[in-house]
PyMOL commands that place a pseudoatom at each C-alpha (Angstrom):
pseudoatom trace, name=CA, resn=MET, resi=1, chain=A, elem=C, hetatm=0, pos=[117.834, 131.292, 112.814]
pseudoatom trace, name=CA, resn=THR, resi=2, chain=A, elem=C, hetatm=0, pos=[116.053, 127.939, 112.997]
pseudoatom trace, name=CA, resn=ALA, resi=3, chain=A, elem=C, hetatm=0, pos=[117.859, 124.667, 113.527]
pseudoatom trace, name=CA, resn=GLU, resi=4, chain=A, elem=C, hetatm=0, pos=[117.983, 122.367, 110.536]
pseudoatom trace, name=CA, resn=ILE, resi=5, chain=A, elem=C, hetatm=0, pos=[115.559, 119.465, 110.848]
pseudoatom trace, name=CA, resn=SER, resi=6, chain=A, elem=C, hetatm=0, pos=[117.151, 116.024, 110.978]
pseudoatom trace, name=CA, resn=ASP, resi=7, chain=A, elem=C, hetatm=0, pos=[116.424, 113.348, 108.375]
pseudoatom trace, name=CA, resn=GLY, resi=8, chain=A, elem=C, hetatm=0, pos=[114.592, 111.264, 110.982]
pseudoatom trace, name=CA, resn=GLU, resi=9, chain=A, elem=C, hetatm=0, pos=[112.427, 114.204, 112.038]
pseudoatom trace, name=CA, resn=LEU, resi=10, chain=A, elem=C, hetatm=0, pos=[111.725, 115.043, 108.415]
pseudoatom trace, name=CA, resn=ARG, resi=11, chain=A, elem=C, hetatm=0, pos=[110.728, 111.419, 107.635]
pseudoatom trace, name=CA, resn=ARG, resi=12, chain=A, elem=C, hetatm=0, pos=[108.406, 111.478, 110.657]
pseudoatom trace, name=CA, resn=LYS, resi=13, chain=A, elem=C, hetatm=0, pos=[106.917, 114.798, 109.522]
pseudoatom trace, name=CA, resn=VAL, resi=14, chain=A, elem=C, hetatm=0, pos=[106.297, 113.485, 105.986]
pseudoatom trace, name=CA, resn=GLY, resi=15, chain=A, elem=C, hetatm=0, pos=[104.793, 110.263, 107.377]
pseudoatom trace, name=CA, resn=LEU, resi=16, chain=A, elem=C, hetatm=0, pos=[102.418, 112.207, 109.609]
pseudoatom trace, name=CA, resn=ALA, resi=17, chain=A, elem=C, hetatm=0, pos=[101.504, 114.482, 106.699]
pseudoatom trace, name=CA, resn=LEU, resi=18, chain=A, elem=C, hetatm=0, pos=[100.646, 111.427, 104.564]
pseudoatom trace, name=CA, resn=ARG, resi=19, chain=A, elem=C, hetatm=0, pos=[98.405, 110.060, 107.325]
pseudoatom trace, name=CA, resn=ALA, resi=20, chain=A, elem=C, hetatm=0, pos=[96.676, 113.441, 107.624]
pseudoatom trace, name=CA, resn=LEU, resi=21, chain=A, elem=C, hetatm=0, pos=[96.244, 113.560, 103.838]
pseudoatom trace, name=CA, resn=GLY, resi=22, chain=A, elem=C, hetatm=0, pos=[94.637, 110.111, 103.900]
pseudoatom trace, name=CA, resn=SER, resi=23, chain=A, elem=C, hetatm=0, pos=[92.209, 111.205, 106.600]
pseudoatom trace, name=CA, resn=GLU, resi=24, chain=A, elem=C, hetatm=0, pos=[91.292, 114.372, 104.729]
pseudoatom trace, name=CA, resn=LEU, resi=25, chain=A, elem=C, hetatm=0, pos=[90.779, 112.440, 101.477]
pseudoatom trace, name=CA, resn=ASP, resi=26, chain=A, elem=C, hetatm=0, pos=[88.475, 110.079, 103.388]
pseudoatom trace, name=CA, resn=ARG, resi=27, chain=A, elem=C, hetatm=0, pos=[86.553, 113.096, 104.691]
pseudoatom trace, name=CA, resn=LEU, resi=28, chain=A, elem=C, hetatm=0, pos=[86.272, 114.531, 101.181]
pseudoatom trace, name=CA, resn=ASP, resi=29, chain=A, elem=C, hetatm=0, pos=[85.026, 111.195, 99.829]
pseudoatom trace, name=CA, resn=GLU, resi=30, chain=A, elem=C, hetatm=0, pos=[82.443, 110.934, 102.637]
pseudoatom trace, name=CA, resn=SER, resi=31, chain=A, elem=C, hetatm=0, pos=[81.212, 114.419, 101.780]
pseudoatom trace, name=CA, resn=ILE, resi=32, chain=A, elem=C, hetatm=0, pos=[80.972, 113.652, 98.058]
pseudoatom trace, name=CA, resn=ALA, resi=33, chain=A, elem=C, hetatm=0, pos=[79.220, 110.333, 98.690]
pseudoatom trace, name=CA, resn=SER, resi=34, chain=A, elem=C, hetatm=0, pos=[76.716, 112.071, 100.950]
pseudoatom trace, name=CA, resn=ARG, resi=35, chain=A, elem=C, hetatm=0, pos=[76.156, 114.854, 98.393]
pseudoatom trace, name=CA, resn=PHE, resi=36, chain=A, elem=C, hetatm=0, pos=[75.071, 112.285, 95.805]
pseudoatom trace, name=CA, resn=GLY, resi=37, chain=A, elem=C, hetatm=0, pos=[73.251, 109.964, 98.202]
pseudoatom trace, name=CA, resn=LEU, resi=38, chain=A, elem=C, hetatm=0, pos=[75.816, 107.184, 97.783]
pseudoatom trace, name=CA, resn=HIS, resi=39, chain=A, elem=C, hetatm=0, pos=[77.484, 104.744, 100.132]
pseudoatom trace, name=CA, resn=ARG, resi=40, chain=A, elem=C, hetatm=0, pos=[81.211, 105.363, 100.585]
pseudoatom trace, name=CA, resn=THR, resi=41, chain=A, elem=C, hetatm=0, pos=[81.891, 101.927, 99.068]
pseudoatom trace, name=CA, resn=ASP, resi=42, chain=A, elem=C, hetatm=0, pos=[79.770, 102.828, 96.031]
pseudoatom trace, name=CA, resn=LEU, resi=43, chain=A, elem=C, hetatm=0, pos=[81.882, 105.918, 95.458]
pseudoatom trace, name=CA, resn=ARG, resi=44, chain=A, elem=C, hetatm=0, pos=[85.102, 103.900, 95.787]
pseudoatom trace, name=CA, resn=CYS, resi=45, chain=A, elem=C, hetatm=0, pos=[83.855, 101.382, 93.223]
pseudoatom trace, name=CA, resn=LEU, resi=46, chain=A, elem=C, hetatm=0, pos=[82.755, 104.170, 90.854]
pseudoatom trace, name=CA, resn=GLU, resi=47, chain=A, elem=C, hetatm=0, pos=[86.239, 105.687, 91.096]
pseudoatom trace, name=CA, resn=ILE, resi=48, chain=A, elem=C, hetatm=0, pos=[87.890, 102.353, 90.336]
pseudoatom trace, name=CA, resn=VAL, resi=49, chain=A, elem=C, hetatm=0, pos=[85.698, 101.710, 87.299]
pseudoatom trace, name=CA, resn=ALA, resi=50, chain=A, elem=C, hetatm=0, pos=[86.128, 105.292, 86.044]
pseudoatom trace, name=CA, resn=ARG, resi=51, chain=A, elem=C, hetatm=0, pos=[89.915, 105.004, 86.366]
pseudoatom trace, name=CA, resn=GLN, resi=52, chain=A, elem=C, hetatm=0, pos=[90.322, 101.485, 84.961]
pseudoatom trace, name=CA, resn=GLY, resi=53, chain=A, elem=C, hetatm=0, pos=[87.595, 101.505, 82.321]
pseudoatom trace, name=CA, resn=PRO, resi=54, chain=A, elem=C, hetatm=0, pos=[85.193, 98.635, 81.711]
pseudoatom trace, name=CA, resn=ILE, resi=55, chain=A, elem=C, hetatm=0, pos=[85.972, 95.921, 84.259]
pseudoatom trace, name=CA, resn=SER, resi=56, chain=A, elem=C, hetatm=0, pos=[84.520, 92.579, 85.294]
pseudoatom trace, name=CA, resn=ALA, resi=57, chain=A, elem=C, hetatm=0, pos=[82.663, 92.353, 88.590]
pseudoatom trace, name=CA, resn=GLY, resi=58, chain=A, elem=C, hetatm=0, pos=[85.247, 89.852, 89.824]
pseudoatom trace, name=CA, resn=ARG, resi=59, chain=A, elem=C, hetatm=0, pos=[88.138, 92.185, 89.025]
pseudoatom trace, name=CA, resn=LEU, resi=60, chain=A, elem=C, hetatm=0, pos=[86.301, 95.099, 90.648]
pseudoatom trace, name=CA, resn=ALA, resi=61, chain=A, elem=C, hetatm=0, pos=[85.795, 92.997, 93.789]
pseudoatom trace, name=CA, resn=ALA, resi=62, chain=A, elem=C, hetatm=0, pos=[89.515, 92.166, 93.896]
pseudoatom trace, name=CA, resn=VAL, resi=63, chain=A, elem=C, hetatm=0, pos=[90.667, 95.754, 93.361]
pseudoatom trace, name=CA, resn=ALA, resi=64, chain=A, elem=C, hetatm=0, pos=[88.142, 97.162, 95.845]
pseudoatom trace, name=CA, resn=GLY, resi=65, chain=A, elem=C, hetatm=0, pos=[88.896, 94.462, 98.413]
pseudoatom trace, name=CA, resn=LEU, resi=66, chain=A, elem=C, hetatm=0, pos=[85.269, 93.361, 98.557]
pseudoatom trace, name=CA, resn=SER, resi=67, chain=A, elem=C, hetatm=0, pos=[83.467, 90.065, 98.214]
pseudoatom trace, name=CA, resn=THR, resi=68, chain=A, elem=C, hetatm=0, pos=[81.818, 89.330, 94.881]
pseudoatom trace, name=CA, resn=SER, resi=69, chain=A, elem=C, hetatm=0, pos=[78.395, 89.438, 96.556]
pseudoatom trace, name=CA, resn=ALA, resi=70, chain=A, elem=C, hetatm=0, pos=[79.143, 92.895, 97.999]
pseudoatom trace, name=CA, resn=VAL, resi=71, chain=A, elem=C, hetatm=0, pos=[80.268, 94.128, 94.568]
pseudoatom trace, name=CA, resn=THR, resi=72, chain=A, elem=C, hetatm=0, pos=[77.114, 92.719, 92.980]
pseudoatom trace, name=CA, resn=SER, resi=73, chain=A, elem=C, hetatm=0, pos=[75.083, 94.780, 95.476]
pseudoatom trace, name=CA, resn=VAL, resi=74, chain=A, elem=C, hetatm=0, pos=[77.132, 97.888, 94.636]
pseudoatom trace, name=CA, resn=ILE, resi=75, chain=A, elem=C, hetatm=0, pos=[76.663, 97.358, 90.894]
pseudoatom trace, name=CA, resn=ASP, resi=76, chain=A, elem=C, hetatm=0, pos=[72.926, 96.778, 91.324]
pseudoatom trace, name=CA, resn=ARG, resi=77, chain=A, elem=C, hetatm=0, pos=[72.579, 100.013, 93.361]
pseudoatom trace, name=CA, resn=MET, resi=78, chain=A, elem=C, hetatm=0, pos=[74.685, 102.010, 90.932]
pseudoatom trace, name=CA, resn=GLU, resi=79, chain=A, elem=C, hetatm=0, pos=[72.815, 100.630, 87.940]
pseudoatom trace, name=CA, resn=ARG, resi=80, chain=A, elem=C, hetatm=0, pos=[69.463, 101.624, 89.512]
pseudoatom trace, name=CA, resn=ALA, resi=81, chain=A, elem=C, hetatm=0, pos=[70.920, 105.093, 90.189]
pseudoatom trace, name=CA, resn=GLY, resi=82, chain=A, elem=C, hetatm=0, pos=[72.043, 105.422, 86.565]
pseudoatom trace, name=CA, resn=ARG, resi=83, chain=A, elem=C, hetatm=0, pos=[75.739, 105.607, 87.476]
pseudoatom trace, name=CA, resn=MET, resi=84, chain=A, elem=C, hetatm=0, pos=[76.985, 102.228, 86.218]
pseudoatom trace, name=CA, resn=ARG, resi=85, chain=A, elem=C, hetatm=0, pos=[75.851, 99.847, 83.528]
pseudoatom trace, name=CA, resn=ARG, resi=86, chain=A, elem=C, hetatm=0, pos=[76.591, 96.277, 82.582]
pseudoatom trace, name=CA, resn=VAL, resi=87, chain=A, elem=C, hetatm=0, pos=[77.873, 95.842, 79.028]
pseudoatom trace, name=CA, resn=PRO, resi=88, chain=A, elem=C, hetatm=0, pos=[78.887, 92.776, 77.014]
pseudoatom trace, name=CA, resn=ASP, resi=89, chain=A, elem=C, hetatm=0, pos=[82.614, 92.066, 76.820]
pseudoatom trace, name=CA, resn=SER, resi=90, chain=A, elem=C, hetatm=0, pos=[83.549, 92.554, 73.161]
pseudoatom trace, name=CA, resn=ALA, resi=91, chain=A, elem=C, hetatm=0, pos=[86.320, 89.952, 73.515]
pseudoatom trace, name=CA, resn=ASP, resi=92, chain=A, elem=C, hetatm=0, pos=[84.048, 87.271, 75.016]
pseudoatom trace, name=CA, resn=ARG, resi=93, chain=A, elem=C, hetatm=0, pos=[80.288, 87.528, 74.534]
pseudoatom trace, name=CA, resn=ARG, resi=94, chain=A, elem=C, hetatm=0, pos=[79.710, 85.227, 77.518]
pseudoatom trace, name=CA, resn=LYS, resi=95, chain=A, elem=C, hetatm=0, pos=[81.204, 87.811, 79.879]
pseudoatom trace, name=CA, resn=VAL, resi=96, chain=A, elem=C, hetatm=0, pos=[79.795, 91.064, 81.188]
pseudoatom trace, name=CA, resn=LEU, resi=97, chain=A, elem=C, hetatm=0, pos=[81.771, 94.146, 82.132]
pseudoatom trace, name=CA, resn=VAL, resi=98, chain=A, elem=C, hetatm=0, pos=[80.780, 97.158, 84.204]
pseudoatom trace, name=CA, resn=GLU, resi=99, chain=A, elem=C, hetatm=0, pos=[81.352, 100.750, 83.109]
pseudoatom trace, name=CA, resn=VAL, resi=100, chain=A, elem=C, hetatm=0, pos=[80.418, 104.155, 84.480]
pseudoatom trace, name=CA, resn=THR, resi=101, chain=A, elem=C, hetatm=0, pos=[77.741, 106.221, 82.786]
pseudoatom trace, name=CA, resn=GLU, resi=102, chain=A, elem=C, hetatm=0, pos=[77.993, 109.767, 81.539]
pseudoatom trace, name=CA, resn=LEU, resi=103, chain=A, elem=C, hetatm=0, pos=[75.941, 110.885, 84.585]
pseudoatom trace, name=CA, resn=ALA, resi=104, chain=A, elem=C, hetatm=0, pos=[78.597, 109.423, 86.900]
pseudoatom trace, name=CA, resn=ARG, resi=105, chain=A, elem=C, hetatm=0, pos=[81.399, 111.023, 84.884]
pseudoatom trace, name=CA, resn=ARG, resi=106, chain=A, elem=C, hetatm=0, pos=[79.689, 114.426, 84.882]
pseudoatom trace, name=CA, resn=ASP, resi=107, chain=A, elem=C, hetatm=0, pos=[78.989, 114.309, 88.628]
pseudoatom trace, name=CA, resn=GLY, resi=108, chain=A, elem=C, hetatm=0, pos=[82.528, 113.106, 89.322]
pseudoatom trace, name=CA, resn=ARG, resi=109, chain=A, elem=C, hetatm=0, pos=[84.043, 115.961, 87.330]
pseudoatom trace, name=CA, resn=ALA, resi=110, chain=A, elem=C, hetatm=0, pos=[81.824, 118.485, 89.121]
pseudoatom trace, name=CA, resn=ALA, resi=111, chain=A, elem=C, hetatm=0, pos=[82.564, 117.069, 92.571]
pseudoatom trace, name=CA, resn=HIS, resi=112, chain=A, elem=C, hetatm=0, pos=[86.319, 116.959, 92.033]
pseudoatom trace, name=CA, resn=ALA, resi=113, chain=A, elem=C, hetatm=0, pos=[86.795, 120.109, 89.917]
pseudoatom trace, name=CA, resn=GLY, resi=114, chain=A, elem=C, hetatm=0, pos=[88.181, 122.215, 92.752]
pseudoatom trace, name=CA, resn=LEU, resi=115, chain=A, elem=C, hetatm=0, pos=[90.581, 119.506, 93.855]
pseudoatom trace, name=CA, resn=MET, resi=116, chain=A, elem=C, hetatm=0, pos=[91.770, 118.818, 90.306]
pseudoatom trace, name=CA, resn=ASP, resi=117, chain=A, elem=C, hetatm=0, pos=[92.230, 122.504, 89.451]
pseudoatom trace, name=CA, resn=GLY, resi=118, chain=A, elem=C, hetatm=0, pos=[94.045, 123.134, 92.717]
pseudoatom trace, name=CA, resn=THR, resi=119, chain=A, elem=C, hetatm=0, pos=[96.276, 120.112, 92.181]
pseudoatom trace, name=CA, resn=ASP, resi=120, chain=A, elem=C, hetatm=0, pos=[97.135, 121.315, 88.672]
pseudoatom trace, name=CA, resn=ARG, resi=121, chain=A, elem=C, hetatm=0, pos=[98.095, 124.731, 90.070]
pseudoatom trace, name=CA, resn=LEU, resi=122, chain=A, elem=C, hetatm=0, pos=[100.244, 123.141, 92.781]
pseudoatom trace, name=CA, resn=LEU, resi=123, chain=A, elem=C, hetatm=0, pos=[102.004, 120.798, 90.362]
pseudoatom trace, name=CA, resn=ALA, resi=124, chain=A, elem=C, hetatm=0, pos=[102.753, 123.681, 87.978]
pseudoatom trace, name=CA, resn=ARG, resi=125, chain=A, elem=C, hetatm=0, pos=[105.151, 125.017, 90.636]
pseudoatom trace, name=CA, resn=TYR, resi=126, chain=A, elem=C, hetatm=0, pos=[107.464, 122.036, 90.287]
pseudoatom trace, name=CA, resn=SER, resi=127, chain=A, elem=C, hetatm=0, pos=[110.183, 121.298, 87.757]
pseudoatom trace, name=CA, resn=HIS, resi=128, chain=A, elem=C, hetatm=0, pos=[110.129, 118.266, 85.490]
pseudoatom trace, name=CA, resn=GLY, resi=129, chain=A, elem=C, hetatm=0, pos=[112.685, 116.556, 87.733]
pseudoatom trace, name=CA, resn=ASP, resi=130, chain=A, elem=C, hetatm=0, pos=[110.595, 117.309, 90.818]
pseudoatom trace, name=CA, resn=LEU, resi=131, chain=A, elem=C, hetatm=0, pos=[107.521, 115.848, 89.115]
pseudoatom trace, name=CA, resn=VAL, resi=132, chain=A, elem=C, hetatm=0, pos=[109.419, 112.667, 88.198]
pseudoatom trace, name=CA, resn=LEU, resi=133, chain=A, elem=C, hetatm=0, pos=[110.430, 112.325, 91.865]
pseudoatom trace, name=CA, resn=LEU, resi=134, chain=A, elem=C, hetatm=0, pos=[106.895, 113.018, 93.099]
pseudoatom trace, name=CA, resn=ASP, resi=135, chain=A, elem=C, hetatm=0, pos=[105.423, 110.558, 90.590]
pseudoatom trace, name=CA, resn=GLY, resi=136, chain=A, elem=C, hetatm=0, pos=[107.741, 107.807, 91.787]
pseudoatom trace, name=CA, resn=PHE, resi=137, chain=A, elem=C, hetatm=0, pos=[107.051, 108.602, 95.430]
pseudoatom trace, name=CA, resn=VAL, resi=138, chain=A, elem=C, hetatm=0, pos=[103.276, 108.612, 95.030]
pseudoatom trace, name=CA, resn=ALA, resi=139, chain=A, elem=C, hetatm=0, pos=[103.421, 105.341, 93.060]
pseudoatom trace, name=CA, resn=ALA, resi=140, chain=A, elem=C, hetatm=0, pos=[105.579, 103.716, 95.762]
pseudoatom trace, name=CA, resn=VAL, resi=141, chain=A, elem=C, hetatm=0, pos=[103.311, 104.927, 98.584]
pseudoatom trace, name=CA, resn=THR, resi=142, chain=A, elem=C, hetatm=0, pos=[100.258, 103.690, 96.676]
pseudoatom trace, name=CA, resn=GLU, resi=143, chain=A, elem=C, hetatm=0, pos=[101.802, 100.230, 96.289]
pseudoatom trace, name=CA, resn=LEU, resi=144, chain=A, elem=C, hetatm=0, pos=[102.701, 100.200, 99.989]
pseudoatom trace, name=CA, resn=VAL, resi=145, chain=A, elem=C, hetatm=0, pos=[99.139, 101.142, 100.971]
pseudoatom trace, name=CA, resn=ILE, resi=146, chain=A, elem=C, hetatm=0, pos=[97.716, 98.448, 98.685]
pseudoatom trace, name=CA, resn=SER, resi=147, chain=A, elem=C, hetatm=0, pos=[100.011, 95.805, 100.161]
pseudoatom trace, name=CA, resn=GLN, resi=148, chain=A, elem=C, hetatm=0, pos=[99.061, 96.833, 103.684]
pseudoatom trace, name=CA, resn=ALA, resi=149, chain=A, elem=C, hetatm=0, pos=[95.345, 96.782, 102.850]
pseudoatom trace, name=CA, resn=VAL, resi=150, chain=A, elem=C, hetatm=0, pos=[95.736, 93.234, 101.513]
pseudoatom trace, name=CA, resn=ALA, resi=151, chain=A, elem=C, hetatm=0, pos=[97.745, 92.195, 104.581]
pseudoatom trace, name=CA, resn=GLN, resi=152, chain=A, elem=C, hetatm=0, pos=[95.146, 93.689, 106.928]
pseudoatom trace, name=CA, resn=SER, resi=153, chain=A, elem=C, hetatm=0, pos=[92.315, 91.953, 105.127]
pseudoatom trace, name=CA, resn=HIS, resi=154, chain=A, elem=C, hetatm=0, pos=[94.092, 88.627, 105.670]
pseudoatom trace, name=CA, resn=ALA, resi=155, chain=A, elem=C, hetatm=0, pos=[95.121, 89.276, 109.287]
pseudoatom trace, name=CA, resn=ASP, resi=156, chain=A, elem=C, hetatm=0, pos=[93.551, 87.174, 112.012]
pseudoatom trace, name=CA, resn=ARG, resi=157, chain=A, elem=C, hetatm=0, pos=[90.736, 88.990, 113.770]
pseudoatom trace, name=CA, resn=PRO, resi=158, chain=A, elem=C, hetatm=0, pos=[91.093, 89.361, 117.573]
for i in range(1, 158): cmd.bond("trace and resi %d" % i, "trace and resi %d" % (i + 1))
show_as sticks, trace
zoom trace
């Protein structure tokens, strides 16, 4: 018979598991970026644009935590590679938005198919109530990570 794990030990275990997950997701992203000859930052920006839809370069810079000049370089590289394109903003013809191309979508689906299928199979094991709990937890952790990334980017450098 095993001793029941305390709440504190369980919180520590979950926290360590989240850190390990983050590291493994980074490793997966590095592998995918390398597979397609992309910079890791390029892949992150592609993911943001694919998830959010057409977006301004300024908004992409803010969400990605990059300078506008760095995002311009990313967009230029991705446009040359056929993975992003600049399109007029239908609401304001003076503005330009960035969107992913079908090539980027196709490659993204192929690169993430195993992860997405596996995730679907894992999530199918959980009840509706469990999924509501997991959804809230993942959203809260995501917000926490975002706030910490912003705080770190504004921290004084040693």
